[in-house]
DRENDO-1510 file (C-alpha; in Angstrom, 1 decimal, always signed):
<recs>
REC; n; res; u; v; w
REC; 1; MET; +0.0; +0.1; +0.2 .
REC; 2; LYS; +2.9; +2.1; +1.0 .
REC; 3; SER; +4.2; +1.8; -2.4 .
REC; 4; ILE; +1.0; +2.6; -4.2 .
REC; 5; ALA; +1.0; +6.0; -2.6 .
REC; 6; ILE; +4.6; +7.0; -3.4 .
REC; 7; ALA; +4.1; +6.2; -6.7 .
REC; 8; ALA; +0.6; +8.1; -6.8 .
REC; 9; SER; +2.4; +11.5; -5.6 .
REC; 10; ALA; +5.1; +10.9; -8.0 .
REC; 11; VAL; +2.8; +11.2; -10.7 .
REC; 12; VAL; +1.0; +14.2; -9.4 .
REC; 13; LEU; +4.2; +15.9; -9.0 .
REC; 14; THR; +5.3; +15.4; -12.3 .
REC; 15; LEU; +1.9; +16.9; -13.9 .
REC; 16; ALA; +2.3; +19.8; -11.9 .
REC; 17; SER; +5.9; +19.9; -13.2 .
REC; 18; VAL; +4.8; +20.3; -16.9 .
REC; 19; PHE; +1.9; +22.5; -16.0 .
REC; 20; ALA; +4.2; +24.9; -14.6 .
REC; 21; VAL; +6.4; +24.6; -17.3 .
REC; 22; LYS; +3.7; +25.3; -19.8 .
REC; 23; VAL; +2.7; +28.6; -17.7 .
REC; 24; TYR; +5.8; +30.0; -17.5 .
REC; 25; THR; +6.5; +29.2; -21.0 .
REC; 26; ALA; +3.2; +31.1; -22.2 .
REC; 27; ARG; +3.8; +34.1; -20.3 .
REC; 28; ALA; +7.4; +34.1; -21.2 .
REC; 29; GLN; +6.3; +34.4; -25.1 .
REC; 30; LEU; +3.3; +36.9; -24.2 .
REC; 31; LYS; +6.4; +38.8; -22.7 .
REC; 32; SER; +8.5; +38.7; -25.7 .
REC; 33; ASP; +5.7; +39.7; -28.2 .
REC; 34; SER; +5.5; +42.7; -25.8 .
REC; 35; VAL; +9.0; +43.7; -25.9 .
REC; 36; SER; +9.6; +42.6; -29.7 .
REC; 37; GLY; +6.7; +45.3; -30.6 .
REC; 38; VAL; +4.8; +42.8; -31.9 .
REC; 39; SER; +0.9; +42.6; -30.4 .
REC; 40; PRO; -0.5; +39.1; -29.8 .
REC; 41; ASN; -3.9; +40.4; -30.7 .
REC; 42; SER; -2.5; +40.6; -34.4 .
REC; 43; PHE; -2.4; +36.9; -34.5 .
REC; 44; ARG; -4.0; +35.1; -31.3 .
REC; 45; GLN; -7.2; +33.3; -32.2 .
REC; 46; LEU; -10.1; +33.8; -29.9 .
REC; 47; TRP; -12.9; +31.3; -29.0 .
REC; 48; THR; -16.3; +32.5; -28.2 .
REC; 49; CYS; -20.1; +30.7; -27.7 .
REC; 50; GLY; -22.6; +31.5; -30.3 .
REC; 51; MET; -25.4; +31.4; -27.8 .
REC; 52; HIS; -23.5; +33.1; -25.2 .
REC; 53; PRO; -21.1; +35.9; -26.7 .
REC; 54; GLN; -19.9; +37.0; -23.4 .
REC; 55; VAL; -17.7; +34.1; -22.8 .
REC; 56; ILE; -14.4; +34.4; -24.6 .
REC; 57; GLN; -11.3; +32.7; -24.5 .
REC; 58; ASP; -8.1; +31.9; -26.2 .
REC; 59; HIS; -8.2; +28.3; -26.7 .
REC; 60; PRO; -10.8; +25.8; -27.9 .
REC; 61; GLY; -13.2; +24.1; -25.8 .
REC; 62; THR; -17.1; +24.1; -24.4 .
REC; 63; CYS; -18.7; +27.1; -23.1 .
REC; 64; PRO; -19.5; +26.5; -19.2 .
REC; 65; ILE; -23.2; +27.7; -19.5 .
REC; 66; CYS; -24.8; +25.5; -22.3 .
REC; 67; HIS; -21.5; +23.4; -22.8 .
REC; 68; MET; -21.6; +24.0; -26.4 .
REC; 69; LYS; -18.5; +23.7; -28.4 .
REC; 70; LEU; -16.9; +26.8; -29.0 .
REC; 71; VAL; -16.2; +28.6; -32.2 .
REC; 72; PRO; -13.7; +30.9; -33.9 .
REC; 73; LEU; -14.2; +34.5; -33.3 .
REC; 74; ASN; -14.0; +36.7; -36.0 .
REC; 75; MET; -10.9; +38.6; -35.6 .
REC; 76; THR; -11.6; +41.9; -37.8 .
REC; 77; LEU; -14.9; +42.5; -36.2 .
REC; 78; SER; -13.5; +45.6; -34.3 .
REC; 79; ASN; -11.3; +47.3; -36.9 .
REC; 80; GLY; -13.0; +46.2; -40.0 .
REC; 81; GLY; -10.1; +44.3; -41.5 .
REC; 82; SER; -8.2; +47.3; -42.0 .
REC; 83; GLY; -4.7; +47.5; -40.2 .
REC; 84; ASP; -3.0; +50.4; -41.8 .
REC; 85; SER; -2.3; +53.3; -40.2 .
REC; 86; ALA; -4.7; +55.5; -42.4 .
REC; 87; SER; -7.2; +54.1; -40.3 .
REC; 88; HIS; -6.1; +55.6; -37.0 .
REC; 89; GLN; -5.8; +59.2; -38.3 .
REC; 90; ARG; -8.1; +61.8; -37.1 .
REC; 91; ARG; -11.3; +62.3; -39.7 .
REC; 92; ILE; -13.2; +65.7; -39.7 .
REC; 93; LEU; -16.8; +65.0; -39.9 .
REC; 94; TYR; -18.0; +68.8; -40.4 .
REC; 95; TYR; -17.3; +72.3; -39.5 .
REC; 96; TRP; -19.9; +74.1; -37.2 .
REC; 97; ASP; -20.0; +77.3; -34.9 .
REC; 98; PRO; -21.1; +75.8; -31.3 .
REC; 99; MET; -22.8; +79.2; -30.6 .
REC; 100; LEU; -25.1; +79.3; -33.5 .
REC; 101; GLY; -25.7; +75.3; -33.3 .
REC; 102; PRO; -26.7; +73.1; -35.9 .
REC; 103; SER; -27.9; +75.8; -38.5 .
REC; 104; SER; -24.4; +76.7; -39.1 .
REC; 105; ILE; -23.0; +73.1; -40.0 .
REC; 106; ALA; -20.5; +73.4; -43.4 .
REC; 107; HIS; -18.7; +70.7; -44.6 .
REC; 108; ALA; -15.6; +73.1; -45.6 .
REC; 109; PRO; -13.8; +75.5; -43.5 .
REC; 110; GLY; -15.1; +79.0; -43.4 .
REC; 111; LYS; -16.9; +81.8; -41.4 .
REC; 112; SER; -19.8; +81.7; -39.6 .
REC; 113; ALA; -22.7; +83.9; -39.8 .
REC; 114; MET; -21.5; +85.6; -36.2 .
REC; 115; GLY; -17.9; +86.3; -38.5 .
REC; 116; MET; -16.3; +83.4; -36.0 .
REC; 117; ASP; -14.0; +80.8; -37.6 .
REC; 118; LEU; -15.8; +77.6; -37.9 .
REC; 119; VAL; -14.8; +74.8; -35.5 .
REC; 120; PRO; -13.7; +71.2; -36.7 .
REC; 121; VAL; -15.6; +68.3; -35.3 .
REC; 122; TYR; -13.7; +65.0; -35.3 .
REC; 123; GLU; -14.8; +61.9; -35.5 .
REC; 124; ASP; -13.1; +60.3; -32.8 .
REC; 125; GLU; -14.6; +63.0; -30.6 .
REC; 126; GLN; -18.1; +61.7; -31.4 .
REC; 127; SER; -17.7; +58.2; -31.5 .
REC; 128; ALA; -19.5; +56.0; -29.0 .
REC; 129; GLY; -17.3; +52.9; -29.7 .
REC; 130; PRO; -15.4; +50.8; -32.5 .
REC; 131; ALA; -16.9; +50.8; -35.7 .
REC; 132; VAL; -18.4; +47.1; -36.9 .
REC; 133; ARG; -18.0; +45.7; -40.6 .
REC; 134; ILE; -20.9; +43.2; -41.3 .
REC; 135; ASP; -21.1; +41.0; -44.1 .
REC; 136; ALA; -23.8; +42.2; -46.6 .
REC; 137; THR; -25.9; +39.0; -46.2 .
REC; 138; ILE; -25.9; +39.3; -42.6 .
REC; 139; VAL; -26.8; +43.0; -42.9 .
REC; 140; GLN; -29.6; +42.0; -45.2 .
REC; 141; ASN; -30.8; +39.1; -42.8 .
REC; 142; MET; -30.6; +41.5; -39.8 .
REC; 143; GLY; -33.0; +43.6; -41.8 .
REC; 144; VAL; -31.0; +47.0; -41.7 .
REC; 145; ARG; -32.8; +50.1; -43.3 .
REC; 146; THR; -31.1; +53.8; -43.4 .
REC; 147; ALA; -32.2; +57.5; -43.8 .
REC; 148; GLU; -30.3; +60.4; -45.0 .
REC; 149; VAL; -29.9; +63.5; -42.1 .
REC; 150; SER; -31.7; +66.4; -43.3 .
REC; 151; CYS; -32.4; +69.8; -43.0 .
REC; 152; GLY; -35.2; +71.7; -43.1 .
REC; 153; PRO; -38.4; +72.9; -41.0 .
REC; 154; LEU; -39.4; +70.6; -38.0 .
REC; 155; GLU; -43.1; +71.1; -36.6 .
REC; 156; LYS; -44.4; +70.3; -33.5 .
REC; 157; THR; -48.1; +69.5; -32.9 .
REC; 158; VAL; -48.9; +69.8; -28.9 .
REC; 159; ARG; -51.8; +67.6; -27.9 .
REC; 160; ALA; -54.2; +68.3; -25.3 .
REC; 161; MET; -57.3; +67.5; -23.3 .
REC; 162; GLY; -59.6; +70.1; -22.0 .
REC; 163; MET; -62.8; +71.1; -20.9 .
REC; 164; LEU; -65.3; +73.7; -22.4 .
REC; 165; GLU; -66.2; +76.5; -19.7 .
REC; 166; VAL; -68.4; +79.6; -20.1 .
REC; 167; PRO; -66.5; +83.0; -20.0 .
REC; 168; GLU; -66.2; +84.7; -17.4 .
REC; 169; THR; -67.1; +88.0; -19.2 .
REC; 170; ALA; -70.4; +86.4; -20.7 .
REC; 171; GLN; -72.1; +85.9; -17.2 .
REC; 172; TYR; -74.4; +88.3; -15.8 .
REC; 173; GLU; -76.2; +88.0; -12.6 .
REC; 174; ILE; -79.5; +89.3; -11.9 .
REC; 175; ASN; -78.9; +90.8; -8.3 .
REC; 176; LEU; -81.8; +93.0; -6.6 .
REC; 177; LYS; -81.2; +96.2; -5.0 .
REC; 178; VAL; -84.4; +96.8; -4.0 .
REC; 179; SER; -86.9; +94.4; -1.8 .
REC; 180; GLY; -90.3; +93.1; -3.2 .
REC; 181; TRP; -92.2; +90.3; -4.8 .
REC; 182; ILE; -92.2; +88.2; -7.9 .
REC; 183; LYS; -95.6; +89.2; -9.5 .
REC; 184; LYS; -95.0; +87.7; -12.5 .
REC; 185; LEU; -91.9; +85.5; -13.7 .
REC; 186; TYR; -91.4; +85.4; -17.7 .
REC; 187; ALA; -88.0; +83.6; -17.4 .
REC; 188; ASN; -89.9; +80.7; -15.9 .
REC; 189; GLN; -87.2; +77.8; -17.1 .
REC; 190; GLU; -83.7; +77.0; -16.3 .
REC; 191; GLY; -81.9; +76.5; -19.7 .
REC; 192; MET; -84.3; +78.7; -21.6 .
REC; 193; HIS; -82.7; +81.1; -23.9 .
REC; 194; VAL; -83.6; +84.6; -23.6 .
REC; 195; HIS; -82.6; +88.0; -25.8 .
REC; 196; ARG; -81.2; +91.3; -24.6 .
REC; 197; GLY; -84.1; +93.7; -23.3 .
REC; 198; GLU; -86.6; +90.9; -22.8 .
REC; 199; ALA; -88.4; +91.4; -19.4 .
REC; 200; LEU; -87.2; +88.3; -17.1 .
REC; 201; PHE; -89.9; +89.2; -14.3 .
REC; 202; ASP; -92.4; +92.0; -13.2 .
REC; 203; LEU; -91.5; +93.0; -9.7 .
REC; 204; TYR; -94.1; +94.8; -7.0 .
REC; 205; SER; -91.7; +97.0; -4.4 .
REC; 206; PRO; -93.2; +99.7; -2.2 .
REC; 207; ASP; -90.1; +101.6; -2.5 .
REC; 208; LEU; -90.2; +101.2; -6.0 .
REC; 209; GLN; -94.0; +102.8; -5.7 .
REC; 210; VAL; -92.7; +105.8; -4.0 .
REC; 211; ALA; -90.1; +106.3; -6.2 .
REC; 212; GLU; -92.2; +105.9; -9.2 .
REC; 213; GLU; -94.6; +108.6; -7.4 .
REC; 214; GLU; -91.8; +111.2; -7.0 .
REC; 215; LEU; -91.1; +110.8; -10.6 .
REC; 216; ILE; -94.4; +111.4; -11.9 .
REC; 217; ASP; -95.1; +114.6; -9.5 .
REC; 218; ALA; -91.7; +115.9; -10.7 .
REC; 219; VAL; -92.9; +115.7; -14.2 .
REC; 220; LYS; -96.1; +117.2; -13.6 .
REC; 221; SER; -94.9; +120.0; -11.7 .
REC; 222; LEU; -92.2; +121.0; -14.6 .
REC; 223; ALA; -95.1; +120.5; -17.2 .
REC; 224; SER; -97.2; +123.0; -15.0 .
REC; 225; LEU; -95.0; +125.7; -14.7 .
REC; 226; ASP; -96.1; +129.1; -16.5 .
REC; 227; PRO; -94.6; +130.1; -19.8 .
REC; 228; ASN; -93.5; +133.1; -18.0 .
REC; 229; SER; -91.4; +131.6; -15.1 .
REC; 230; SER; -88.0; +132.2; -14.3 .
REC; 231; ASP; -85.2; +130.0; -15.6 .
REC; 232; ILE; -84.0; +129.4; -12.1 .
REC; 233; LEU; -87.6; +127.9; -11.3 .
REC; 234; ARG; -87.3; +125.7; -14.6 .
REC; 235; VAL; -83.9; +124.1; -13.9 .
REC; 236; GLN; -84.9; +123.3; -10.5 .
REC; 237; ALA; -87.8; +121.5; -11.6 .
REC; 238; GLY; -86.0; +119.6; -14.4 .
REC; 239; ASN; -83.3; +118.9; -11.7 .
REC; 240; LEU; -85.7; +116.8; -9.7 .
REC; 241; VAL; -87.2; +114.9; -12.9 .
REC; 242; ASP; -83.6; +114.0; -13.4 .
REC; 243; SER; -83.1; +113.1; -9.7 .
REC; 244; ALA; -86.3; +110.9; -9.8 .
REC; 245; GLU; -85.3; +109.4; -12.9 .
REC; 246; GLN; -81.5; +108.7; -11.5 .
REC; 247; LYS; -82.9; +107.0; -8.5 .
REC; 248; LEU; -85.0; +104.2; -10.5 .
REC; 249; ARG; -81.7; +104.0; -12.9 .
REC; 250; LEU; -80.0; +102.8; -9.9 .
REC; 251; TRP; -82.1; +100.4; -9.2 .
REC; 252; ASP; -81.8; +98.8; -12.5 .
REC; 253; VAL; -84.9; +99.8; -14.1 .
REC; 254; ALA; -84.6; +100.1; -17.7 .
REC; 255; ASP; -84.6; +103.5; -19.5 .
REC; 256; GLN; -87.7; +102.7; -21.8 .
REC; 257; ASP; -89.8; +101.8; -18.3 .
REC; 258; ILE; -88.6; +105.1; -16.8 .
REC; 259; ASP; -90.1; +106.9; -19.7 .
REC; 260; VAL; -93.5; +105.1; -19.5 .
REC; 261; ILE; -93.7; +106.0; -15.6 .
REC; 262; ALA; -92.8; +109.4; -16.2 .
REC; 263; HIS; -95.7; +110.1; -18.7 .
REC; 264; SER; -98.1; +108.1; -16.7 .
REC; 265; GLN; -100.7; +109.7; -14.5 .
REC; 266; LYS; -100.5; +106.7; -11.9 .
REC; 267; ALA; -97.7; +104.4; -10.4 .
REC; 268; PRO; -97.8; +101.1; -12.2 .
REC; 269; ASP; -97.9; +98.4; -9.5 .
REC; 270; THR; -95.3; +96.6; -10.6 .
REC; 271; VAL; -92.0; +97.1; -12.7 .
REC; 272; PRO; -90.3; +95.0; -15.3 .
REC; 273; PHE; -86.7; +94.0; -15.2 .
REC; 274; ARG; -85.0; +93.1; -17.9 .
REC; 275; ASN; -82.3; +91.0; -19.5 .
REC; 276; PRO; -78.7; +92.7; -19.9 .
REC; 277; GLY; -77.6; +90.4; -22.6 .
REC; 278; ASP; -78.4; +87.4; -24.6 .
REC; 279; GLY; -78.0; +84.1; -23.3 .
REC; 280; HIS; -79.2; +81.2; -20.9 .
REC; 281; VAL; -81.0; +81.1; -18.0 .
REC; 282; MET; -79.1; +79.4; -15.2 .
REC; 283; ASP; -79.3; +78.8; -11.4 .
REC; 284; LYS; -82.8; +80.6; -11.0 .
REC; 285; MET; -83.4; +80.7; -7.6 .
REC; 286; VAL; -87.1; +82.3; -7.7 .
REC; 287; VAL; -90.3; +81.3; -8.8 .
REC; 288; GLU; -93.7; +83.6; -9.5 .
REC; 289; GLY; -94.7; +85.0; -6.4 .
REC; 290; SER; -91.0; +84.7; -4.5 .
REC; 291; ALA; -90.6; +87.5; -1.9 .
REC; 292; VAL; -87.2; +88.9; -2.6 .
REC; 293; GLN; -84.8; +91.1; -0.4 .
REC; 294; ALA; -82.3; +93.6; -1.3 .
REC; 295; GLY; -79.0; +92.2; -2.6 .
REC; 296; MET; -80.4; +88.6; -3.1 .
REC; 297; LYS; -79.2; +86.5; -6.2 .
REC; 298; VAL; -82.2; +86.1; -8.4 .
REC; 299; MET; -81.0; +84.0; -11.6 .
REC; 300; ARG; -77.9; +84.3; -13.6 .
REC; 301; ILE; -77.5; +84.7; -17.3 .
REC; 302; GLU; -74.8; +82.8; -19.4 .
REC; 303; ASP; -73.7; +83.6; -23.1 .
REC; 304; HIS; -72.9; +80.6; -25.1 .
REC; 305; THR; -72.1; +82.2; -28.3 .
REC; 306; LYS; -68.0; +82.1; -27.1 .
REC; 307; LEU; -66.5; +79.7; -24.9 .
REC; 308; TRP; -63.5; +79.0; -22.9 .
REC; 309; LEU; -61.2; +75.5; -23.5 .
REC; 310; ASN; -59.0; +75.3; -20.6 .
REC; 311; ALA; -56.4; +72.7; -22.6 .
REC; 312; GLN; -54.1; +70.9; -19.8 .
REC; 313; VAL; -50.8; +71.2; -21.4 .
REC; 314; TYR; -48.0; +69.1; -20.3 .
REC; 315; GLU; -45.1; +70.7; -18.1 .
REC; 316; ASP; -42.4; +69.4; -20.8 .
REC; 317; ASP; -44.6; +71.1; -23.6 .
REC; 318; MET; -44.7; +74.3; -22.0 .
REC; 319; ALA; -41.8; +75.8; -24.0 .
REC; 320; GLN; -43.5; +75.0; -27.4 .
REC; 321; ILE; -46.8; +77.2; -26.3 .
REC; 322; ALA; -47.2; +80.8; -26.6 .
REC; 323; LEU; -50.1; +83.4; -26.7 .
REC; 324; GLY; -51.6; +83.8; -30.3 .
REC; 325; GLN; -50.9; +80.5; -31.2 .
REC; 326; THR; -53.8; +78.6; -33.2 .
REC; 327; VAL; -55.8; +75.5; -31.9 .
REC; 328; GLU; -58.0; +73.2; -33.4 .
REC; 329; ALA; -60.5; +71.7; -31.2 .
REC; 330; THR; -62.6; +68.6; -31.7 .
REC; 331; VAL; -65.4; +67.1; -29.4 .
REC; 332; ASP; -67.3; +63.6; -29.4 .
REC; 333; ALA; -70.7; +65.4; -30.2 .
REC; 334; GLN; -69.8; +66.7; -33.3 .
REC; 335; PRO; -67.7; +64.0; -35.0 .
REC; 336; GLY; -65.9; +65.3; -38.3 .
REC; 337; LYS; -66.2; +68.8; -37.0 .
REC; 338; SER; -63.1; +71.0; -35.7 .
REC; 339; TYR; -63.5; +74.5; -34.0 .
REC; 340; ALA; -60.5; +76.7; -34.5 .
REC; 341; GLY; -59.5; +79.7; -32.2 .
REC; 342; PRO; -55.9; +81.0; -30.8 .
REC; 343; ILE; -54.5; +81.0; -27.2 .
REC; 344; THR; -55.9; +84.1; -25.2 .
REC; 345; PHE; -54.2; +83.4; -21.5 .
REC; 346; ILE; -51.4; +80.9; -20.4 .
REC; 347; TYR; -52.2; +80.3; -16.4 .
REC; 348; PRO; -49.1; +81.3; -14.5 .
REC; 349; HIS; -48.8; +77.9; -12.2 .
REC; 350; VAL; -48.4; +74.4; -12.6 .
REC; 351; ASP; -50.8; +71.8; -11.2 .
REC; 352; ASN; -49.0; +70.0; -8.6 .
REC; 353; THR; -51.4; +66.7; -9.0 .
REC; 354; SER; -51.3; +66.5; -13.0 .
REC; 355; ARG; -48.2; +68.3; -13.8 .
REC; 356; THR; -50.4; +70.4; -16.5 .
REC; 357; VAL; -50.4; +73.8; -17.3 .
REC; 358; LEU; -53.8; +75.6; -18.4 .
REC; 359; ALA; -54.0; +77.2; -21.4 .
REC; 360; ARG; -57.2; +79.4; -22.1 .
REC; 361; VAL; -58.6; +79.2; -26.1 .
REC; 362; THR; -61.5; +81.2; -27.3 .
REC; 363; LEU; -64.0; +79.2; -29.5 .
REC; 364; ASP; -66.5; +80.9; -31.6 .
REC; 365; ASN; -70.3; +79.0; -30.7 .
REC; 366; PRO; -72.6; +80.9; -32.9 .
REC; 367; ASN; -74.8; +77.9; -33.6 .
REC; 368; HIS; -74.5; +76.9; -29.8 .
REC; 369; GLU; -73.2; +73.5; -31.2 .
REC; 370; LEU; -70.6; +73.5; -28.4 .
REC; 371; SER; -71.9; +73.4; -24.7 .
REC; 372; PRO; -70.2; +74.3; -21.6 .
REC; 373; GLY; -68.5; +70.7; -19.9 .
REC; 374; MET; -67.9; +69.0; -23.0 .
REC; 375; TYR; -64.1; +67.6; -23.0 .
REC; 376; ALA; -62.5; +68.5; -25.9 .
REC; 377; THR; -59.3; +67.4; -27.6 .
REC; 378; ALA; -57.0; +70.2; -28.6 .
REC; 379; LYS; -54.1; +70.2; -31.3 .
REC; 380; ILE; -51.9; +73.4; -30.6 .
REC; 381; ILE; -50.0; +74.2; -33.7 .
REC; 382; THR; -46.7; +75.4; -32.7 .
REC; 383; LYS; -44.2; +77.7; -34.4 .
REC; 384; PRO; -41.8; +75.5; -36.4 .
REC; 385; VAL; -38.0; +75.1; -36.7 .
REC; 386; SER; -37.1; +76.7; -39.8 .
REC; 387; ASP; -33.6; +75.3; -39.9 .
REC; 388; ALA; -33.3; +71.7; -38.0 .
REC; 389; VAL; -31.4; +69.0; -38.6 .
REC; 390; TRP; -33.4; +66.0; -38.1 .
REC; 391; VAL; -33.2; +62.4; -38.4 .
REC; 392; PRO; -36.0; +59.6; -37.9 .
REC; 393; ARG; -36.9; +59.2; -34.3 .
REC; 394; GLU; -35.9; +55.5; -34.5 .
REC; 395; ALA; -32.4; +56.2; -35.5 .
REC; 396; VAL; -31.6; +57.1; -31.9 .
REC; 397; ILE; -31.0; +54.7; -29.2 .
REC; 398; ASP; -31.9; +56.8; -26.2 .
REC; 399; THR; -30.0; +54.5; -23.2 .
REC; 400; GLY; -30.9; +57.3; -20.4 .
REC; 401; THR; -27.4; +58.5; -20.1 .
REC; 402; ARG; -26.5; +59.0; -23.6 .
REC; 403; GLN; -27.9; +58.9; -27.1 .
REC; 404; ILE; -26.2; +56.8; -30.0 .
REC; 405; ALA; -27.0; +56.6; -33.6 .
REC; 406; PHE; -25.2; +54.4; -36.0 .
REC; 407; VAL; -23.9; +56.2; -39.3 .
REC; 408; VAL; -22.9; +54.1; -42.3 .
REC; 409; MET; -19.6; +54.8; -43.3 .
REC; 410; SER; -19.2; +52.2; -46.3 .
REC; 411; GLN; -20.8; +48.9; -47.5 .
REC; 412; GLY; -21.3; +46.8; -44.4 .
REC; 413; GLN; -19.4; +49.5; -42.4 .
REC; 414; PHE; -21.2; +51.1; -39.3 .
REC; 415; GLN; -19.7; +54.0; -36.9 .
REC; 416; PRO; -21.9; +54.5; -33.4 .
REC; 417; ARG; -22.2; +58.4; -32.8 .
REC; 418; LYS; -23.0; +60.1; -29.8 .
REC; 419; VAL; -25.5; +62.9; -30.5 .
REC; 420; ARG; -27.7; +65.2; -28.8 .
REC; 421; MET; -31.6; +65.2; -29.5 .
REC; 422; GLY; -33.7; +68.1; -29.2 .
REC; 423; LEU; -37.4; +68.6; -29.9 .
REC; 424; VAL; -39.4; +65.8; -31.1 .
REC; 425; GLY; -41.5; +66.8; -33.9 .
REC; 426; ASP; -44.7; +65.7; -36.0 .
REC; 427; GLY; -44.2; +62.8; -38.6 .
REC; 428; ASP; -42.2; +60.8; -35.8 .
REC; 429; ARG; -38.6; +63.4; -36.4 .
REC; 430; VAL; -36.2; +64.3; -34.1 .
REC; 431; GLN; -34.2; +67.4; -34.2 .
REC; 432; ILE; -30.0; +66.4; -33.6 .
REC; 433; LEU; -28.2; +69.0; -31.7 .
REC; 434; GLU; -25.3; +67.8; -32.1 .
REC; 435; GLY; -23.3; +64.7; -33.7 .
REC; 436; LEU; -24.6; +64.5; -37.0 .
REC; 437; ALA; -24.3; +66.3; -40.2 .
REC; 438; PRO; -26.8; +66.8; -43.3 .
REC; 439; GLY; -26.3; +64.4; -45.9 .
REC; 440; GLU; -25.0; +61.5; -43.5 .
REC; 441; VAL; -26.9; +58.2; -43.7 .
REC; 442; VAL; -28.0; +56.7; -40.5 .
REC; 443; VAL; -29.7; +53.1; -39.7 .
REC; 444; THR; -33.3; +53.3; -38.9 .
REC; 445; SER; -34.0; +49.4; -38.3 .
REC; 446; GLY; -31.4; +47.0; -36.8 .
REC; 447; GLN; -29.4; +49.1; -34.8 .
REC; 448; PHE; -29.8; +47.4; -31.6 .
REC; 449; LEU; -28.1; +44.4; -33.3 .
REC; 450; LEU; -25.0; +46.7; -34.4 .
REC; 451; ASP; -24.9; +48.2; -31.2 .
REC; 452; VAL; -24.5; +44.8; -29.4 .
REC; 453; GLU; -21.7; +44.1; -32.3 .
REC; 454; SER; -20.2; +47.1; -31.3 .
REC; 455; ARG; -20.3; +46.6; -27.5 .
REC; 456; THR; -18.7; +43.1; -28.2 .
REC; 457; ALA; -16.0; +44.7; -30.1 .
REC; 458; GLU; -15.2; +47.0; -27.6 .
REC; 459; ALA; -15.2; +44.5; -24.7 .
REC; 460; ILE; -13.1; +42.2; -27.2 .
REC; 461; ASP; -10.3; +45.2; -27.3 .
REC; 462; LYS; -10.5; +45.8; -23.9 .
REC; 463; LEU; -9.7; +42.1; -23.0 .
REC; 464; ARG; -6.7; +42.2; -25.4 .
REC; 465; GLN; -5.2; +45.2; -24.3 .
REC; 466; SER; -5.3; +43.4; -20.8 .
REC; 467; GLY; -2.3; +41.5; -21.5 .
REC; 468; THR; -3.9; +38.3; -19.9 .
REC; 469; ASN; -4.2; +34.7; -21.2 .
REC; 470; ASP; -7.7; +33.6; -19.6 .
REC; 471; LEU; -10.3; +35.8; -21.7 .
REC; 472; THR; -13.0; +33.8; -19.8 .
REC; 473; PRO; -15.4; +36.5; -17.8 .
REC; 474; ARG; -14.9; +36.2; -14.4 .
REC; 475; SER; -17.4; +37.3; -11.2 .
REC; 476; SER; -17.0; +41.0; -11.9 .
REC; 477; VAL; -18.9; +40.5; -15.1 .
REC; 478; GLU; -22.7; +41.3; -14.6 .
REC; 479; LEU; -24.9; +39.5; -16.8 .
REC; 480; ILE; -28.2; +41.1; -17.6 .
REC; 481; HIS; -30.0; +37.6; -16.8 .
REC; 482; PRO; -27.4; +35.1; -15.5 .
REC; 483; ILE; -27.9; +31.6; -16.1 .
REC; 484; GLU; -26.9; +28.7; -13.7 .
REC; 485; PRO; -24.4; +26.4; -15.8 .
REC; 486; ILE; -26.1; +23.1; -16.9 .
REC; 487; ALA; -25.3; +20.0; -14.2 .
REC; 488; LYS; -23.3; +17.5; -15.6 .
</recs>
């Protein structure tokens, strides 16, 4: 038994020595390559898993996750298969004046509209990662579609919801200034339409009776004066008539009814109170025979020929709205019709709950097709940006921390570019404030797969530059969805 243990120990020591010699030889070779100026990346083949591209190592084998056989990795992925020094020269994308923004972009040096020298923007400054080269067949299978970066007007229509309301300036409250009783009620139904000057009700009031008698007596006194009476006497009699008329006028008695009273021989029992404007009867507080007191609200008249639409505009769209902008409104009660009006007022505060600001729109309603309380959808036509650099919205990948677009450099070669978005306009167009120039071609479909390729290439470059032999991901590599290894 002792001899068997001694033999086993000898075998283990022999295997350990062979392994140590191989490790030492590999490290010496790597160091020799670095000293001689020959990069091991130029000839070292890497292997990866087709199902789990995060698994990369420098020797054949099986995937530690799914145990599939590793396949050779395309070594020209990150540099596009070009190793000449010309590919490392700084390439100028365009020239511009940062103070003026995208409107000053030019493809050659020069002066801006402000007289400043245009500043070059280099490709490596805007690069979001290494370029990727993909076979034309694979590009077709990926469904890659492209679009050209354009320059021109960019319009944005802000959509909002709101409710129709009666304008504050179109409401008239009938509030008595004298006590009495409603003898006859003409506006006897809430919601009925009444016209300006129509009698709303007849009021009997002892106070009005006294004022009527005063006016009748003053008129009779003035008429009974002798033609040879002095001018002073005539002026005093006239002042009494004017004073009696003014007293009735201050109690909201109409001028036409005052004239009738003045030419009467006896004070009428009741005095009509008339409507100050066209509208609908609302909040009727009395019925025929009701006793009323001075200061009591009797009813309210609302004019619906114009309505206010208080549109709720979201906080992030506030910068796009302004007074005078045209708004098109639609309501469910009138399908196929739209009503236009200007923004006449913007409320100075934001609602804490809905995070919206109210924009008041005045709509004409001559045929009373619209009613207060209706919900309406508003489309606010904002002022367009006349010279915006724009691309389709799907061309930009927004990760939350940066915004990337893939630019077509040549057939099958794509460069990730850092961009900065501005206004998102109609037609799913987005303004580009920085990173792209008019005339360039960007990817609008399939760019997520290109982003994966670019990130994989970037990871491979970093692993190559680390100078380590074992390129298998360590525990510090965080997977989005970690997969447990399959038990053997």
